[in-house]
N, C-alpha and C positions, 0 to 999 in steps of 0.2 A: 486529142489520144491520152489518155491518160497511162503513166507507167505502170508495170508490172507491181503488186505490192513488195517484191524483194528488195524495190529500189528506195533508199533511205531520202527522202524528198528534202531534210533538213542540210542532208550532207550535201545534194545536189545543188540546192541552192546557194550555200556557201561556194562551194567549187566556180559558180555562175558567177558569185559576187567575186570571186578573186580574178576569174578572167576578164571580168568586165573592168577592175581597178587596173590592170595592163595596158588599158586604151588609152593611148595618148592624149595628153589635155587638150588638145583642138578637137576631140572628138567626143568629148565628156559629157555635152548638152545631151545627147542621143545615148548617154550610158545606160539609164532603164531599159531601152529598147534594146540595146545590144545583150543586157544580162539576160532577159526573156528570150531572146533568140539563143544565148550560148544554154540556157536552159532547156529550150525544146530540142535544140541538137542534140546535147547530151543523153536526156530522155529518149530520143529516137534511137542513138546509138546504143544505148545499153539494153534498151527494150529487145535489140535485135540478137542479143548475147545467148546463149542457152545456158543461164546463170541458173544455181538453186540457190534456196535460202538458206540461213545457217542452220534454222531448224530442220529442213529436210536434212541438210550432211550431217547434223548429229544423230539423227534416227538410223541413217543408213550405216554411220560408223557402229553405233550401238549394235547394230543387225550384224555386221559382220564380225564383232567381238565375239556377240555369242555364237555365228557359224561357227568362228574358229575354235572356239572352246569344246563346242561340241563334237567337231572335227578330232582335234586331239583328245579327247575324251576317247571316242570311238576307236582312232588307232592305238592307244594305251589299253584298251580293251581286247581288241584284235592279238594285238602282240602276246599278250595276256594267255591268251586262247590256243595261239600257236608257238610259243615260245620264242617268237623273233625278238630282237630290240627295236622298239617304236621308231619309225621313220626309215627303216631297212627289209629290204626284202629278205626273206630266208636263201632263196635260190637266186643268184644274178642269172638273167637270160642273155646278158650282153656276150658276143663274141669278142674275142681279143685277135 
């Protein structure tokens, strides 16, 4: 099973190497096999997470920024048309 494209395989290999280096000296003869097992477990675990790529995150952040800017511009426009202060309603509907 190959990991989703969002997982950096080089970093995964490095993490698997670090984990296998922690194996006691008596078990080092199976170090390569353990490294592969670590890598497989990491790929499976990370693959189950609901992650997005950095690119997807950046795109959504840009969309949110543009939406916020448009909303603020519309609030200013409505405030100018109604004589209100932006962000504050002209009449409070709250009861004290």
